[in-house]
C-alpha positions as CSV (number, residue, x, y, z in Angstrom):
1,M,0.0,0.0,0.0
2,V,1.3,3.4,-1.0
3,H,0.8,6.3,1.4
4,T,0.5,9.7,-0.1
5,T,0.6,12.8,2.1
6,R,-1.6,15.8,1.6
7,N,1.4,17.9,0.5
8,E,2.3,15.5,-2.2
9,L,-1.2,15.7,-3.6
10,F,-1.1,19.5,-3.8
11,Q,2.3,19.4,-5.5
12,V,0.7,17.4,-8.4
13,A,-2.4,19.6,-8.4
14,D,-0.6,22.9,-8.5
15,P,0.7,22.6,-12.1
16,I,-2.7,21.6,-13.3
17,D,-4.4,24.4,-11.4
18,T,-1.8,26.8,-12.9
19,L,-2.5,25.6,-16.4
20,F,-6.3,26.1,-16.1
21,R,-6.3,29.1,-13.8
22,G,-8.4,31.8,-15.5
23,F,-9.5,29.4,-18.2
24,F,-13.1,29.1,-16.8
25,Q,-13.4,32.7,-15.8
26,P,-16.5,34.5,-17.3
27,V,-15.7,36.4,-20.5
28,Q,-16.2,40.1,-20.3
29,V,-17.5,41.6,-23.5
30,N,-17.1,45.3,-24.3
31,R,-20.7,46.2,-25.4
32,D,-19.4,49.4,-27.0
33,A,-16.9,47.7,-29.2
34,P,-17.7,47.8,-32.8
35,Q,-19.3,44.6,-34.2
36,V,-20.6,43.5,-37.6
37,R,-23.9,41.7,-37.3
38,M,-25.0,40.0,-40.4
39,D,-27.5,37.7,-42.2
40,V,-26.5,35.5,-45.1
41,K,-29.2,34.1,-47.4
42,E,-28.7,31.7,-50.3
43,D,-30.8,31.1,-53.4
44,E,-30.2,29.2,-56.7
45,K,-28.1,32.1,-58.1
46,G,-25.9,32.9,-55.1
47,Y,-25.8,34.7,-51.8
48,T,-27.2,37.9,-50.3
49,V,-25.5,39.3,-47.2
50,H,-26.9,42.1,-45.0
51,A,-24.3,43.5,-42.6
52,E,-25.3,46.1,-40.0
53,M,-22.6,48.7,-39.7
54,P,-24.3,51.8,-38.3
55,G,-22.4,55.1,-38.2
56,V,-19.6,53.8,-40.4
57,P,-18.9,56.0,-43.5
58,K,-19.1,53.9,-46.7
59,D,-15.6,55.0,-47.7
60,D,-14.2,53.3,-44.6
61,I,-15.8,49.9,-45.4
62,H,-13.8,47.3,-47.4
63,V,-15.0,44.0,-48.8
64,T,-12.6,41.4,-50.2
65,I,-13.5,38.1,-51.9
66,D,-11.1,35.2,-52.2
67,G,-12.8,32.2,-53.8
68,S,-15.5,31.3,-51.2
69,T,-14.1,33.4,-48.4
70,V,-15.6,36.9,-47.9
71,T,-14.1,39.5,-45.6
72,I,-15.8,42.7,-44.5
73,S,-13.7,45.2,-42.6
74,A,-14.1,48.8,-41.5
75,E,-12.3,51.6,-39.8
76,V,-14.5,52.8,-36.9
77,K,-14.3,56.3,-35.5
78,K,-16.7,57.3,-32.9
79,Q,-16.7,60.5,-30.8
80,T,-19.2,61.6,-28.3
81,E,-19.3,64.9,-26.4
82,Q,-21.4,66.2,-23.6
83,K,-21.6,69.9,-22.9
84,E,-23.4,71.9,-20.3
85,G,-23.5,75.4,-21.5
86,E,-19.9,76.3,-22.5
87,R,-18.4,73.9,-20.1
88,L,-17.2,70.6,-21.5
89,L,-18.1,67.8,-19.0
90,R,-17.1,64.7,-20.9
91,R,-15.6,63.7,-24.3
92,E,-15.0,60.1,-25.4
93,R,-13.3,58.8,-28.5
94,Q,-13.3,55.3,-29.9
95,F,-11.1,54.3,-32.8
96,G,-10.5,50.9,-34.1
97,R,-10.9,48.3,-36.8
98,V,-13.6,45.7,-37.1
99,S,-13.3,42.7,-39.4
100,R,-15.5,39.7,-40.1
101,S,-14.7,36.8,-42.4
102,F,-16.9,33.9,-43.4
103,V,-16.6,31.0,-45.8
104,L,-19.5,30.1,-48.2
105,E,-20.2,26.7,-49.6
106,H,-19.6,27.8,-53.2
107,E,-17.0,30.1,-54.8
108,V,-18.1,33.6,-55.6
109,D,-18.0,35.2,-59.0
110,E,-16.0,38.3,-58.0
111,A,-16.6,40.0,-61.4
112,S,-20.4,40.0,-60.9
113,A,-20.5,40.7,-57.2
114,S,-21.9,44.0,-56.0
115,A,-22.1,46.0,-52.8
116,K,-24.6,48.7,-51.7
117,Y,-24.5,50.7,-48.4
118,Q,-27.6,52.5,-47.1
119,D,-28.9,53.5,-43.7
120,G,-26.1,51.7,-41.9
121,V,-26.7,48.4,-43.7
122,L,-24.2,46.9,-46.2
123,E,-25.9,44.7,-48.8
124,L,-23.7,42.3,-50.8
125,T,-24.9,40.4,-53.8
126,L,-22.6,37.5,-54.3
127,P,-23.4,35.3,-57.4
128,R,-22.0,31.8,-57.5
129,K,-19.1,31.2,-59.8
130,A,-20.1,28.9,-62.7
131,A,-18.8,25.4,-62.2
132,V,-15.9,24.5,-64.5
133,A,-16.3,21.2,-66.2
134,A,-13.4,18.7,-65.9
135,R,-11.1,18.8,-69.0
136,R,-9.5,15.7,-70.4
137,L,-6.0,16.2,-71.8
138,S,-4.9,14.5,-74.9
139,I,-1.6,12.7,-74.7
140,Q,0.8,13.4,-77.6
């Protein structure tokens, strides 16, 4: 029979506790951080994406398409100010970059894709790329 002391048990447990310490802590989310909320719909022609990006100027929004991967990114600049009469009581600034990538089931025809931005909503029309038939090579 092997006798283990309490101190020996804690010596083994300490490295494990150290490894997982903080791992199961609740995640704190900054609710003011910029986010891209979106809906993706598919039909027989392709995909339609609606991405909510309120307060972002359209010149600061960038969309890239690489095969079936679509990335939406934006520079976010937000400034709020509270005044009481001529006395400035509070001014807050928020600058940053937000990005969201997603992979679609089919490749996108980049040449036919289009984007429209109105009232804080970015609408992407992403037609599917035509399937390329397999080609048989002749041997010379």
